[in-house]
C-alpha positions as CSV (number, residue, x, y, z in Angstrom):
1,X,27.9,93.6,-21.7
2,X,30.8,94.8,-23.9
3,X,31.0,94.0,-27.7
4,X,33.8,91.4,-27.0
5,X,31.5,89.7,-24.6
6,X,28.6,89.7,-27.0
7,X,30.8,88.3,-29.8
8,X,32.1,85.7,-27.4
9,X,28.6,84.6,-26.3
10,X,27.4,84.3,-29.8
11,X,30.5,82.2,-30.8
12,X,30.1,80.0,-27.8
13,X,26.3,79.5,-28.4
14,X,26.9,78.8,-32.1
15,X,29.5,76.2,-31.2
16,X,27.1,74.5,-28.8
17,X,24.4,74.5,-31.4
18,X,26.7,72.8,-33.9
19,X,27.9,70.3,-31.3
20,X,24.3,69.4,-30.4
21,X,23.4,69.0,-34.0
22,X,26.3,66.5,-34.4
23,X,25.6,64.2,-31.4
24,X,23.0,61.5,-31.1
25,X,20.6,63.3,-28.7
26,X,18.3,60.3,-28.8
27,X,20.9,58.3,-27.0
28,X,21.0,60.9,-24.2
29,X,17.2,60.7,-23.9
30,X,16.9,56.9,-24.2
31,X,20.1,55.5,-22.7
32,X,20.5,55.7,-19.0
33,X,24.3,55.1,-19.3
34,X,24.8,58.0,-21.5
35,X,22.8,60.1,-19.1
36,X,24.9,59.1,-16.1
37,X,28.0,59.9,-17.9
38,X,27.0,63.3,-19.3
39,X,25.1,64.6,-16.3
40,X,27.4,62.9,-13.8
41,X,30.4,64.5,-15.3
42,X,28.6,67.9,-15.2
43,X,27.7,67.4,-11.6
44,X,31.4,66.5,-10.8
45,X,32.7,69.6,-12.7
46,X,30.1,71.8,-11.0
47,X,31.2,70.7,-7.5
48,X,34.8,70.9,-8.3
49,X,34.6,74.4,-9.8
50,X,32.5,75.4,-6.9
51,X,35.5,75.2,-4.6
52,X,37.6,78.3,-5.6
53,X,39.7,80.9,-4.2
54,X,40.7,84.4,-5.3
55,X,41.0,88.0,-4.3
56,X,40.0,89.9,-7.2
57,X,36.7,89.7,-9.2
58,X,37.1,86.9,-11.9
59,X,40.6,86.0,-11.0
60,X,39.5,82.8,-9.2
61,X,41.5,79.6,-9.2
62,X,40.3,76.0,-9.1
63,X,41.0,72.6,-10.6
64,X,39.6,72.0,-14.1
65,X,39.4,68.2,-14.4
66,X,38.5,69.0,-18.2
67,X,41.2,66.6,-19.6
68,X,39.8,63.6,-17.8
69,X,36.3,64.6,-18.9
70,X,37.2,64.8,-22.6
71,X,39.1,61.5,-22.4
72,X,36.1,60.0,-20.8
73,X,33.3,61.3,-22.9
74,X,35.0,62.5,-26.1
75,X,35.2,66.0,-27.3
76,X,31.5,66.7,-28.1
77,X,29.9,65.2,-25.1
78,X,32.6,66.8,-22.9
79,X,31.7,70.2,-24.4
80,X,28.1,69.7,-23.5
81,X,28.8,68.3,-20.1
82,X,31.2,71.0,-19.1
83,X,28.8,73.8,-20.6
84,X,26.1,72.5,-18.3
85,X,28.4,72.9,-15.3
86,X,29.3,76.4,-16.4
87,X,25.6,77.3,-16.8
88,X,25.0,76.0,-13.3
89,X,27.6,78.1,-11.8
90,X,26.2,81.0,-13.6
91,X,22.7,80.4,-12.5
92,X,23.8,80.2,-8.7
93,X,25.8,83.5,-9.1
94,X,29.4,82.3,-8.9
95,X,29.9,83.4,-12.4
96,X,28.6,86.6,-14.1
97,X,26.1,86.3,-16.9
98,X,28.0,88.9,-18.8
99,X,31.0,86.6,-18.8
100,X,29.2,83.5,-19.9
101,X,30.6,83.6,-23.5
102,X,34.1,84.5,-22.5
103,X,34.1,81.8,-19.8
104,X,32.6,79.3,-22.3
105,X,35.3,79.9,-24.9
106,X,38.4,80.5,-22.7
107,X,37.6,78.3,-19.6
108,X,35.8,75.4,-21.4
109,X,36.3,75.2,-25.2
110,X,40.0,76.1,-25.2
111,X,41.1,73.6,-22.6
112,X,39.0,70.8,-24.0
113,X,40.3,71.4,-27.4
114,X,43.9,71.4,-26.4
115,X,43.5,68.3,-24.3
116,X,41.9,66.4,-27.2
117,X,44.4,67.7,-29.6
118,X,47.3,66.3,-27.4
119,X,45.4,63.0,-27.2
120,X,45.0,63.0,-30.9
121,X,48.6,63.8,-31.4
122,X,49.8,61.1,-29.0
123,X,47.5,58.6,-30.6
124,X,48.9,59.1,-34.1
125,X,52.4,60.0,-33.3
126,X,53.5,58.2,-30.2
127,X,53.7,54.5,-29.4
128,X,50.3,53.3,-28.1
129,X,51.3,52.3,-24.6
130,X,49.3,52.5,-21.3
131,X,51.9,54.7,-19.6
132,X,51.9,57.1,-22.6
133,X,48.2,57.4,-22.3
134,X,48.2,58.1,-18.7
135,X,51.1,60.5,-18.5
136,X,50.8,62.3,-21.9
137,X,47.1,62.2,-22.5
138,X,46.2,62.5,-18.9
139,X,48.8,64.1,-16.7
140,X,50.7,66.5,-19.3
141,X,47.4,67.4,-21.1
142,X,45.9,68.2,-17.7
143,X,48.5,70.7,-16.7
144,X,48.8,72.1,-20.2
145,X,45.0,72.9,-20.3
146,X,45.3,74.6,-17.0
147,X,48.2,76.8,-18.2
148,X,46.1,77.6,-21.4
149,X,42.9,78.5,-19.4
150,X,44.7,80.7,-16.9
151,X,46.7,82.4,-19.4
152,X,43.8,83.2,-21.8
153,X,41.6,84.4,-18.9
154,X,44.3,86.4,-17.3
155,X,45.2,88.0,-20.7
156,X,41.4,88.8,-21.3
157,X,41.1,90.6,-17.9
158,X,44.1,92.6,-18.6
159,X,43.5,93.5,-22.2
160,X,39.8,94.3,-21.4
161,X,41.0,96.8,-18.8
162,X,39.2,95.0,-15.9
163,X,42.5,94.5,-14.0
164,X,45.9,95.8,-14.6
165,X,48.7,93.5,-15.8
166,X,50.4,93.7,-12.5
167,X,47.4,92.5,-10.6
168,X,46.7,89.7,-13.0
169,X,50.4,88.6,-12.8
170,X,50.8,88.9,-9.0
171,X,47.4,87.5,-8.0
172,X,46.6,85.0,-10.7
173,X,49.3,83.9,-13.1
174,X,51.8,83.5,-10.2
175,X,49.7,80.6,-8.9
176,X,50.0,78.6,-12.0
177,X,53.2,76.7,-10.9
178,X,51.4,75.7,-7.7
179,X,48.5,74.2,-9.4
180,X,50.4,72.4,-12.3
181,X,51.3,69.2,-10.5
182,X,47.9,68.8,-8.6
183,X,46.0,69.3,-11.8
184,X,48.1,66.9,-13.8
185,X,47.9,64.4,-10.9
186,X,44.1,64.7,-10.7
187,X,43.6,63.9,-14.4
188,X,46.2,61.3,-14.5
189,X,44.9,59.4,-11.5
190,X,41.3,59.7,-12.7
191,X,42.2,58.1,-16.0
192,X,44.5,55.5,-14.3
193,X,41.6,54.3,-12.1
194,X,39.1,54.3,-14.9
195,X,41.2,52.4,-17.5
196,X,42.1,49.9,-14.8
197,X,38.6,49.2,-13.2
198,X,36.2,50.5,-16.0
199,X,38.0,50.7,-19.3
200,X,34.8,50.2,-21.3
201,X,33.6,53.6,-19.9
202,X,36.4,55.5,-21.4
203,X,35.6,56.8,-24.9
204,X,39.3,57.3,-26.0
205,X,40.7,54.0,-24.5
206,X,40.7,50.7,-26.3
207,X,42.5,47.5,-25.0
208,X,43.4,46.5,-28.6
209,X,45.6,49.6,-28.9
210,X,47.1,50.1,-25.4
211,X,47.2,46.7,-23.8
212,X,46.8,43.7,-26.3
213,X,50.1,42.3,-27.4
214,X,52.1,44.8,-25.3
């Protein structure tokens, strides 16, 4: 494990500890609804991330679904849920233990933070409308999070000397345009279905802001 990987692991673990200290763990223990949301989302992410493709080590592509996760659960619970999925993939050997911290920061924390930042910006700066929530907070944030994740991870592998920039560009980054629309659609459709049929499940959606009086 390199120094950068050690620093990334420490930073990711510190962020997880801070997050765990600022969530109501007793709710997770006592409320079945919270358990279903957190562990169910982790299971969905684990399954979705299981199906991947790639030629070179580490340069694997798959859908993220992290935008829908953070809109559904909120930033803190989404971080815990997605971290559980990442740990599961590492345990079964689909990810390397040496890359746990790097993957945690670049593939989980960064996309989640960007997605929530876009939601917060849209909530405070744009009109509160159903379609803005779906297309900006769901669709656009979904594709933006994918670009960020693949850009950061590709940059890491290149700067760390694991793969040359040509390999990263020709076998990883070149796939971004092919994944943008499906990733955005996956998140947008997920949120559309949730706020139509189960709006009370969604942490970031409230009828009084997006529907009442519209």
